[in-house]
N, C-alpha and C positions, 0 to 999 in steps of 0.2 A: 392247379390245385396241389397242395403239398401232401401227398399220400402218406408220408411218414408221420403226419400229425394225427393219424387215426390208426390205432394198433389193436390187435386181437385182445379179447378179454383174458386177463390173468387175475386170479383172486388176490394174490399178494400185491400186485400193482394197483388193482382197484381199491384195496384197503388203504394203500398209502396215498392215493390221489385225493385232491380236494373234491368234495361232493358238490354237485350242481343240482339244486332242487328246482323243479319246474312248477311255476305258479301261474294259475289262471288269473285274469284280471279281477280285482276286488274279491279274491278268494284266498288271500294269504293265510288266513287262519286254518284253512283246510289242508295246507301243506304240512309235510312231516319234518320240516326244518326245525332246528332248535328254537325254543321260544325266545331266547335272547336275540337271536339273529332276526327273527320276524319283527320283534318290537323295535329293534334298531332300524330295520329297513323301513318300517311304517313311519318312524319318527323322521326319516330322511325323505319321505314322500314317495317311496316305492310302493306300488299297488298291484304289480303284476301286469302292467301295460305291455303290449306287444313289443318285444325286443329290449325291454328294460333289463339291466344287469346290476345287481347289488352284490358287492364283494367285501366281506369284513376280514379277509385274509385267512379265514379258517373254513369257510364254506361260501357258496354262491347261490343267490336266487336269480332265476332267469324268468322273465315275464313272457308268458305264452299267449297273452291277450285272450281272445275267445276260444283258443285251442284249435282254430281251423288251419293254421299255418305251421306245418311240422318242421319247416326249415329255419325257424327262429333260433335254433342252436348256433346259427351263423353269427348272431349278434355276440355270443360269448366267445367264439373262436376269433372274431375280429378284434375284441377288446381286452380279453384277459391276458395277464402277463405270462411269461414263460413258466411252464410247470405242467404237471400231469393232473388231469381232471377226469371225473367219472360222473355218470348220471345216477343220482340217488334213487333208491327204491327199485321195484320191479317194473321193467318196461316191456310191453308186448313186443314180440319179435318183428312184426311188420312195421310197427311204429318206430322201433329202435333203428331199423335200417334207414328210415327217412330222417330221423334225428341225427344219425351218424353222417348221412350224406349232407345234411344241412351244415354240420360242423365243417366238412371239407369245402363246401361251397363258400364258406366264410374265409377260406384261405386263398381264394382265387385273386390273382392280380394280373392285369395285362400290362406287363412291364417291358415289352420289346423296345420301346422308345423312351421310357422314362423310369428312372430308378425309383422304386417304391419300397417302403418299409414292409418286410415280410411279417406274417403272423408267426407266433412261436408257441402258442398254447397247444398241448397235445391231449387228445381224448382217448381214454381206455374204453373201447367199445362195450356196450352193454352185453351181458352174457347171452350167448346164442345168436349174436349178430353175424351174418355172413359177410365178413369184412372184405373178402375178395370181390364179392358182388358189388359192394358199395364202392370200392376202388375202381372197378370197371365202369360203373355209371359215372363216377366223378371224372374219370379220364375222358369219357365221351363228351360230357358237358363242357369240360375245359377245352377240348379240341375244337368244338363248335365255336365257342366264344373267341378263342384265339384267331381262328380263320376268318370269322366275320369281322372282328375288330381290326384286322390288318388292312391298311388302305391299299387301293388298287395298284399303286406304284410298286408295291411289294407282293401283291397277290393277283397278278394277271393270269391269263390262261396257262402260261408255262409254269408258274408257281403252283397252281392247282395241280397240274400234272406232276410236279415234283413231290407234292404232298402225297398224291396217290401212289407214286412209285415207292416212296419210303414206307407207306402202309403195306404195300404188297411185299416188299423185301422183308419187313419184320414178321409177316405172317406166312411167308412161303407161298404167296399167291402169284399167279401169272398176270401180266399186264401187257396190253398192246395199246398203242396210241396212233390214230390216223390224223394227220396234220395237213393243213393248207389245201392245195389243189387236189391232193389225194382223196379228200372228202368227196369231190365231184366224181373222181374215177371209181370210188367205191359206193356211190349212190347215197350220199348224205347232203343233198342239195340245199336244204333249209339251214342246216348248221353252217354250211359254207357261206350262204347268202348273208346271214346275220352277222357273221364275224369277219367278213372279208375286208371291211373298211379299216380295221384296226391295224396298228403297227405289229402287234403280235398275232400270229396266224391262229385261226380257229382250230379246234381239235376235238376229237371224240376219244375219251379215255374209257378203256374196257378192261376191267379187273375181274378175274375168275379165281375161285377158291373152292375147295371141297371135293369130295368124291364124285366122279362123273355120274354115278347111278343114284345119287341122293336126290331128294325132291328139289326141284329148281326154284330158287328164290332170286328175283331180279330187282335191284334197287336202281332208280333213275333219278338223278339230281340235277337241277338247273344250275349251271356254272357260268352265269354272266358276271364276269369279274368287275365290270363297271357298266352302268347303263346310262348313257347320255340321253336316251330317247331316240337316237338316230336322227333322221331328217325331221321327224316330229319331235324336235328337241324339247327336253324338259326345261322348266325355269330353274333358277338357282335353288329354291327351297326344295323342289322335287328331286333335284340331283344330289342334294347334300348327303343323303344316306345311301347312295347307290353303290358304295363299296360292299354293302350287304346283299347285293343282288345275286351273289354266288352262295347264298345261305343254304339253298337246297343241296348243292354239292357238299357243303360242309356237313350237313346233317346225314346224308347217306354214307359218306366216308366214315363219320364217327360211329354210326350204327353198324356199318360193316366191321369196324374195329371191335365192337362189342361181340358181334356174332362170331368172328374168328377167334377171339380170345377165349370165348366160352365153348368153342368147338361144337357149335350146333350142327345137327345132321342135315346140312343143306349143300346143294351145289350153288354156291353164291355167285352172282354176277352183279357188278356195279358198273353202270354206264353214266358217264358225266360228259355232256357236251359243254366244253369250256370255250367261251368267246368273250370279246368285248364288243358292245354295241356302240360303235364309234361313228364318226362322220368324215367322209372324204368323197372324192369324185366317183368312187365305185360303190358307195353305200346303196343298199337296197331302198326302194322308194315306196311311198303310199301308192296304191293302185297297181303295183307290180303283180304279176302272176308267177308264183313259184311252184315248181314241181316238188313233190315230197317223196320220201323213200317208199311210202306205201302206194304211190301212184296217183293219189288225189292231187288235183291242182288247187292251189290255195291263193285267193285274192288277198292282198295286203291292205287292210283297212287303216292301219296305223303302225308305224315302225317302232313305237314305244310299247307294243305288245309282242316283243320279240321272244320272250321266254317260252311261250307255248309252241313257237315254231321249232326251236332247237329240241325241245322235249318231244315233239311229235316224231321227228326222225329217230330219236333215240328209243322212244317207246315202240315204234314200229319194228326196229331192229331187235329189241329185247323180246317182243312178242313172237317173233319168228321161231324161237325155240320152244314156244308153248309152255312157259313156266307155270308151276303150280300157283305162284303168287307173284305179282309185280306191283311194286310200290313206287310212286313218284312223289317227290318233295320239291317244292319250289316257292320262292318269294314271288308269287305270280300276279296278284291283283290288289289294287287299293280297295276294291269293292269288299274284299274279305275283311279288311280292317274297319271299314264303315259298318259292316254288319256285326262284327264280333269283337272289335277292338284288338289291342296288341297281345293280350295274354291267352286268349282261347285260340287253339289251332283247329280251323275247320278242316273236315275231311269228307271225302266222297267214296262210297262203296255200296255195291248192290248185294253183297254177300252177307246175309243177316247173321250168320254164325260168327263171322269175323267182326262185324259191327258190334255185336254183343260182347264178344271177348275183349275188344279194344276199349269199349266204354267201361267195363269192369276193371280192366288193367289201369286205365287212366285214373280212376278213383283210388285204386290201391296204391298207385305210385305217385299220387299228387302231381300228375302230369296232364293237365286238362286238355281235352279235345271236344269238338262239337260236330255232330253229323249234319251235313248239308245235303239237300236233295239233288239228284240227277234228274231234273224235271224235263221229261221228254218233249213236252210242248214247246220248250224254249229252243229246241233244235232249229226251229224255223227262223230264229233270229240270226242264224249263221248262214243264211242263204245268200248265194251270189248269182247274179244274172250272167256272168261270163266265166265262172270257174266252178269247180265242184263244191267249194265251200269258201266262205270268208272266215278269217281267223278271229274276227271280233264281231260283236253284234251291231255296232254303230250307234248304240244308244246307251243310256245310263242305267238301265234296268239289269239286275241279276248278273252283274259282271263276273263274279266268281263262278257262278253256275254255268254260264255260257263258256267260260274258259275250260272248265272241267268237261263239258259236253264236247268241245272241240278235241280235247286230248283223248277222250274215250274212242273217237273214230279210229285211233291208231293202236288200240289195245285189244282188238277183237280176238286175237289168237291166244291171249293169256287166259288161263282158267279163271283167275281172279285178279282184280285190280283195285288198289286203293290209291287215292290221290290226296295230298296234303298241301293246302294253300297257306303256308306259314308266313310269319312276320320276321322271325329270327332276330328280333331286337327288343330290348327293354328300354322304354323311354323314361321310366321312373324307377329310382332305386328302392330296394328293400334289402334287409339283411341277407348277405350272401348272393345278392342279385343286383350287381351294379348296373348303371346305365351302360348300354352297349349290347354286343352280340349275345344272343341267348338261344339255348337248345330247347326245342319244343317237340313233344310227341315221341322222341326216340326211346325214352325210358319205358313208356307204355308199350310202344311197338316191340321192344326187345322182350318185354314180359310175355306178350302174345306169341312171339316167334319161339321163345324158349319152351312154351307149352306145346306149340304145334310141331316143332322140329327138335325135340330134346336131344341133348348130347348122348352119345352111346355110353 
C-alpha cells in the first residue's frame, strides 16, 4: 500500500483539495454536496450505490451503500485521477480512521510478478485522524497479503525465515532458527516429521523482542509453505490454494511488526514452525506414532492434518515460559470455512474478559471474528487405542473444534491462550480487497493488545 497517498490533516491542504461527499444509497438529497452536483449525478444514474464514484471535476460523490462497509473509500482511491482529496464535512474520529485505512487499501497492488498501474490519488486525512496508526495497520495488511500471495517457489521455509530475519533486524529483535536434524536434537520431533520429506529443511523460527521483565506475549503461526497433503495427497482443486497455508505465519509476523512499531510493553516472542508438507520416501505416514515435545504420543490419522502437529510442538515450547498470553494463528481446517465461510475468523478462548475485549475491538475495527466453543465432550473424538491421542477425530463432525481441542493439550502452562482458525484468502473482490491473500483478526487483536499492554 502506498503510505504517501494518505497524509496528515492540514487546514490549507484540506481547503485546496477536492471534496469527497459520502452518500448512502437512495439518500443523495440528504448529502451536503452542491445541488448542481447532486442533480447532475442523479441524471447520470448515480444513487449512492456501494462503491459508486461520480466526479464532475470540482467535487466527488462516493456511494456508501447501506453504510455498513467503511472501506468503500477504496473505490475512490482506486479510480480517481492524480490530485489531492479530502472527506467533506465532520467525520467521527473512529470512523475517520477506517475510512482512511480503506483509502490505503485501495492502493494495494501485488506486483511482484506483473507490472500494474499504480494509484495516484492522495487523501488529506480527516482532522483528528491518527495517521501513524492507520499507516501501521495498512503496513500489516499489506505484509500479510504479499506473503500469502507469493507462490511457494519463492516463499518456502527459508524465505519465511528470511522475512522473519528482516523483521527482527528492522526492530532490533533477537532471532534464532533451529533447522533440519537439529530439530530432533532439540526436541521438536513433530516439526521435523512433517517437514523432513521436502527439499528445503524444516525449521523453527524464534524471534524475541522487548524488555525481559515485561509481560510475556507469545505468538505462534503455522508456516506450511505448501501443503500437498503428504501421503494423503490432495486432489488438484484442494492443492490449488495451498501456497496460502503459511498464512498463520504471515499473520503473526505482521502482528509482531505492529506491536514492535508501537513499542507495546511486552516481552514479545514469535514462534513459527516453517515446513513444506511434501512427499518422498521418508515422508511421515498415516498410522505412524509421533512423539511430541510435550511428551504425548500422537497417532497420525491423516497426513493432510499436518498443521496442528507443527503447532503443537511450537505451542508446547512457547508455554514452557508461562506467558501471560499465547496466541496461535493458522489456516488449519476446512471445517471452519464450512461453518463460517471465508470472511469470518473463528477463534477459541476460555478467558471471558479477553473474549469480550476482542469482540468489541472487532466491531470497532471492522475486523470480524466469531467465537467458537472449546466443547470438552468432543475431546473423546481424539481418543487413540495405541497412543496418548490421535491428532484428528476420524469423522466429519466438529473438525475445527477438535483441532482446537488437540492444540489446547499443548498450552496448559500458558496463563491464557487464544487460537484463530483463519482462511487468509479472499475469494471475491470488493473495493480495496482484491481476490487473494487477506489479513484477518490482526487489527482487532492489536487493538486489544494495545489496551492490555500500553506503551510506556
